C-alpha positions as CSV (number, residue, x, y, z in Angstrom):
1,M,-19.1,20.9,-34.6
2,A,-17.0,22.2,-37.5
3,I,-18.0,25.5,-39.1
4,F,-17.1,26.1,-42.7
5,S,-16.8,29.7,-44.0
6,E,-16.0,31.0,-47.4
7,H,-14.0,34.2,-47.9
8,P,-13.5,36.1,-51.1
9,N,-10.1,35.5,-52.8
10,P,-8.7,38.9,-53.7
11,G,-6.5,37.3,-56.3
12,G,-9.4,36.0,-58.4
13,P,-13.0,34.7,-58.5
14,A,-12.3,31.5,-56.7
15,A,-13.1,31.2,-53.0
16,S,-10.9,29.8,-50.3
17,V,-12.4,27.6,-47.6
18,S,-11.2,27.8,-44.0
19,L,-12.1,25.5,-41.1
20,D,-12.8,27.1,-37.7
21,L,-12.7,24.5,-35.0
22,P,-14.5,25.2,-31.7
23,R,-12.3,25.8,-28.7
24,P,-13.2,24.6,-25.2
25,N,-14.5,27.4,-23.1
26,V,-13.3,28.3,-19.7
27,A,-16.1,26.5,-17.9
28,S,-15.3,23.3,-19.8
29,R,-11.6,23.5,-18.9
30,I,-12.4,24.1,-15.2
31,R,-14.8,21.1,-15.2
32,L,-12.2,18.8,-16.7
33,A,-9.5,20.0,-14.3
34,F,-11.9,19.4,-11.4
35,I,-12.7,15.9,-12.7
36,R,-9.1,15.0,-13.2
37,G,-8.3,16.3,-9.7
38,I,-10.9,14.0,-8.2
39,I,-9.5,11.0,-10.1
40,W,-6.0,11.7,-8.9
41,S,-7.1,12.3,-5.4
42,L,-8.5,8.7,-5.4
43,H,-5.1,7.5,-6.6
44,G,-3.6,9.4,-3.7
45,M,-5.8,7.6,-1.3
46,I,-4.4,4.3,-2.6
47,Y,-0.8,5.5,-2.5
48,A,-0.9,7.0,1.0
49,P,-1.5,3.8,3.2
50,L,0.8,1.7,1.0
51,F,3.6,4.3,1.5
52,A,2.9,4.7,5.2
53,G,3.0,0.9,5.8
54,L,6.2,0.4,3.7
55,S,7.9,3.3,5.4
56,E,7.2,1.9,8.9
57,L,8.4,-1.6,7.9
58,L,11.6,-0.2,6.4
59,K,12.3,1.9,9.4
60,G,11.8,-1.1,11.7
61,L,14.3,-3.0,9.6
62,G,16.9,-0.2,9.9
63,F,17.0,1.2,6.4
64,G,17.4,4.8,7.7
65,G,17.9,7.4,5.0
66,S,17.0,5.2,2.1
67,T,13.5,4.6,3.5
68,Y,12.0,7.4,1.4
69,V,13.6,6.2,-1.8
70,I,12.7,2.5,-1.5
71,A,9.1,3.1,-0.1
72,A,8.3,5.7,-2.8
73,A,9.7,3.7,-5.6
74,V,7.9,0.5,-4.6
75,T,4.6,2.4,-3.9
76,G,4.9,4.2,-7.2
77,A,5.3,0.9,-9.1
78,V,2.5,-0.8,-7.3
79,T,0.0,2.0,-7.7
80,A,0.9,2.4,-11.4
81,V,-0.1,-1.2,-12.0
82,L,-3.2,-1.0,-9.8
83,Y,-4.7,1.7,-12.0
84,G,-3.0,0.8,-15.2
85,A,-3.5,-2.9,-15.4
86,R,-6.8,-3.7,-13.8
87,E,-7.0,-7.4,-14.8
88,L,-3.6,-8.3,-13.2
89,S,-4.1,-6.1,-10.2
90,L,-7.5,-7.6,-9.4
91,I,-6.3,-11.2,-9.7
92,S,-3.1,-10.5,-7.7
93,S,-4.9,-8.6,-5.0
94,A,-7.4,-11.4,-4.6
95,I,-4.7,-14.0,-4.3
96,G,-2.7,-11.9,-1.8
97,A,-5.7,-11.0,0.3
98,G,-6.9,-14.6,0.4
99,V,-3.5,-16.0,1.4
100,G,-3.0,-13.2,3.9
101,V,-6.2,-13.9,5.7
102,I,-5.7,-17.7,5.8
103,L,-2.1,-17.5,7.0
104,L,-2.9,-14.8,9.5
105,I,-5.1,-17.4,11.2
106,A,-2.7,-20.3,10.8
107,L,0.7,-18.8,11.4
108,T,2.4,-17.2,14.4
109,G,5.9,-16.1,15.3
110,P,8.2,-13.3,14.2
111,S,8.8,-14.7,10.7
112,A,5.1,-15.4,9.9
113,F,4.7,-12.0,8.2
114,V,7.6,-12.7,5.8
115,Y,6.4,-16.3,5.1
116,T,2.9,-14.9,4.3
117,A,4.2,-12.3,1.8
118,L,6.5,-14.9,0.1
119,S,3.8,-17.5,-0.1
120,A,1.3,-15.1,-1.7
121,A,4.0,-13.9,-4.2
122,A,4.9,-17.5,-5.1
123,I,1.3,-18.5,-5.8
124,A,0.6,-15.3,-7.8
125,A,3.8,-15.9,-9.9
126,A,2.7,-19.4,-10.6
127,V,-0.7,-18.2,-11.8
128,G,1.0,-15.6,-14.0
129,L,3.1,-18.2,-15.6
130,L,0.6,-20.9,-16.1
131,V,-2.7,-19.2,-16.7
132,R,-3.4,-17.4,-20.0
133,F,-5.5,-14.4,-19.5
134,P,-8.1,-13.2,-22.1
135,T,-5.8,-10.4,-23.2
136,R,-2.0,-10.1,-22.9
137,C,-0.1,-7.2,-21.6
138,S,2.2,-6.7,-24.6
139,M,4.8,-5.5,-22.0
140,N,2.7,-2.4,-21.1
141,V,2.3,-3.7,-17.6
142,A,6.0,-3.8,-17.1
143,S,6.3,-0.3,-18.8
144,K,3.8,1.2,-16.4
145,A,5.5,-0.4,-13.4
146,L,8.9,0.9,-14.5
147,A,7.4,4.4,-15.0
148,G,5.9,4.4,-11.6
149,L,9.1,3.0,-10.0
150,A,11.3,5.7,-11.6
151,A,8.9,8.5,-10.7
152,G,8.6,7.3,-7.1
153,A,12.4,7.0,-6.8
154,V,12.9,10.5,-8.0
155,G,10.4,11.9,-5.5
156,G,11.9,9.8,-2.7
157,T,15.4,10.9,-3.5
158,V,14.5,14.5,-3.4
159,L,12.9,14.0,0.1
160,A,15.9,12.0,1.3
161,I,18.3,14.8,0.3
162,A,16.1,17.7,1.5
163,E,15.1,16.4,5.0
164,P,18.6,16.6,6.7
165,F,18.6,20.3,5.9
166,H,15.2,20.8,7.6
167,A,15.0,21.7,11.2
168,A,12.6,18.8,12.0
169,P,11.5,15.6,10.1
170,F,8.9,16.3,7.5
171,S,5.3,15.5,8.5
172,L,3.7,12.6,6.7
173,F,1.1,15.0,5.3
174,V,3.8,17.0,3.6
175,V,5.7,13.9,2.4
176,L,2.6,12.4,0.9
177,A,1.4,15.6,-0.7
178,F,4.8,16.0,-2.4
179,L,5.2,12.4,-3.4
180,V,1.7,11.9,-4.9
181,S,1.9,15.1,-6.9
182,I,5.4,14.6,-8.2
183,N,4.8,10.9,-8.8
184,G,1.6,11.6,-10.8
185,V,3.1,14.3,-13.0
186,L,6.3,12.4,-13.7
187,Y,4.4,9.2,-14.4
188,V,2.1,10.8,-17.0
189,A,5.0,12.6,-18.6
190,S,7.2,9.6,-19.0
191,V,5.0,6.5,-19.3
192,R,4.8,6.7,-23.1
193,Q,8.6,6.8,-23.3
194,W,8.8,3.8,-21.1
195,V,6.3,1.9,-23.2
196,A,8.3,2.7,-26.4
197,W,11.6,1.7,-24.7
198,T,10.3,-1.7,-23.5
199,H,8.7,-2.4,-26.8
200,R,12.0,-1.6,-28.6
201,F,14.4,-3.4,-26.3
202,C,12.5,-6.1,-24.4
203,Q,9.5,-7.4,-26.3
204,T,11.4,-9.9,-28.4
205,S,13.8,-11.1,-25.7
206,F,11.7,-11.0,-22.6
207,P,8.4,-13.0,-22.7
208,C,5.3,-11.1,-21.5
209,N,4.2,-13.8,-19.2
210,L,7.4,-13.5,-17.2
211,A,6.8,-9.8,-16.7
212,E,3.2,-10.5,-15.7
213,A,4.4,-13.2,-13.2
214,A,6.9,-10.9,-11.6
215,I,4.5,-8.0,-11.2
216,M,1.7,-10.3,-10.0
217,A,4.1,-11.7,-7.3
218,I,4.9,-8.2,-6.1
219,L,1.2,-7.1,-6.0
220,A,0.2,-10.3,-4.2
221,G,3.0,-10.0,-1.7
222,V,2.0,-6.4,-1.0
223,A,-1.7,-7.3,-0.6
224,A,-0.9,-10.2,1.8
225,G,1.4,-7.9,3.8
226,S,-1.3,-5.3,3.9
227,V,-3.8,-7.7,5.5
228,W,-1.3,-8.2,8.3
229,M,-0.5,-4.5,8.7
230,V,-4.2,-3.7,8.9
231,S,-4.8,-6.4,11.5
232,G,-2.0,-5.3,13.8
233,P,-4.1,-3.4,16.4
234,L,-6.7,-6.2,16.3
235,T,-4.3,-9.0,17.5
236,N,-2.5,-9.5,20.8
237,I,0.4,-7.1,21.1
238,D,3.8,-8.8,21.1
239,P,6.8,-6.4,21.5
240,G,9.0,-9.0,19.6
241,L,7.0,-8.7,16.4
242,W,8.6,-6.0,14.3
243,W,5.8,-6.0,11.8
244,Q,3.2,-5.4,14.5
245,A,5.1,-2.4,15.8
246,A,5.2,-1.1,12.2
247,S,1.4,-1.7,12.0
248,L,0.7,0.3,15.1
249,G,2.9,3.2,13.8
250,M,1.1,3.1,10.4
251,H,-2.3,3.2,12.0
252,Q,-1.4,6.3,14.0
253,Q,-0.3,8.1,10.9
254,I,-3.1,7.0,8.5
255,P,-5.3,10.1,8.9
256,Q,-2.6,12.7,7.9
257,A,-1.2,10.3,5.3
258,V,-4.6,10.0,3.5
259,L,-5.2,13.7,3.7
260,G,-1.7,14.3,2.2
261,G,-2.4,11.8,-0.5
262,L,-5.8,13.4,-1.3
263,F,-4.3,16.9,-1.4
264,G,-1.3,15.9,-3.5
265,G,-3.4,13.8,-5.9
266,G,-5.8,16.7,-6.4
267,I,-3.0,19.1,-7.1
268,A,-1.4,16.7,-9.6
269,G,-4.6,16.1,-11.4
270,I,-5.4,19.8,-11.8
271,L,-1.9,20.6,-13.0
272,L,-2.0,17.8,-15.5
273,Q,-5.2,19.1,-17.0
274,I,-4.1,22.8,-16.9
275,F,-0.9,22.0,-18.8
276,R,-2.8,19.6,-21.1
277,F,-1.0,16.4,-20.4
278,S,-2.5,13.3,-22.0
279,W,-4.7,11.1,-19.9
280,V,-2.6,7.9,-20.9
281,D,-5.7,5.7,-20.5
282,D,-5.2,4.3,-24.0
283,L,-2.0,2.3,-23.2
């Protein structure tokens, strides 16, 4: 509530009016930091299993030192869209999960995992191109995905450069705590610039439905692949199935991955509030 106070003007009979705005007290700032820390901890819970699964898949395919960069970039983009474009993420996840469950039952063989992810991506892309949603993304979905991709790539690159100088490979707890925190801070700090850039350079030349279709395809493919990764220990073990070996590796690391994501997300949220970064929920 604004408080108006009049002070005598030493230069004459007139009075000057000053506006004293209330400042948030320490308790209010602590409460906001705590709330934001909880919210970003939940983001970390989403980020952690996605990164763990992608890392195991990429290692199984022999990506080596670039695993951190690719996995962190893709996970950053996916999680940015998941909490930044709810309409698209819900539809895409539903398509991917449905296709994943159906083809998990119907398909077998070493290539079935890839066929499932591609099938889900194709169906989601078709939906994105053909179905008009109640509201359009105005390229903000693409902007958020690019901001998350860039933030994740930066964090992954730092880890890829630093790990060879470390005596032992980083634990997944440390990796996730670092990635979630740095990803969150960089995303919030840069997403408005990404939105401005895409509006300036892409809005007139790149139709929004193409951006939606591409992002929906990625989300649906990830959701379908996640169904298979989660089901790995529940199916018959076949040493020839590379995705199943990755699934088993992911399940063994899930506890420390989730703890790292929770910790890193909480730290990121608290830092964002302490340094008064905007909440970017208006984009």
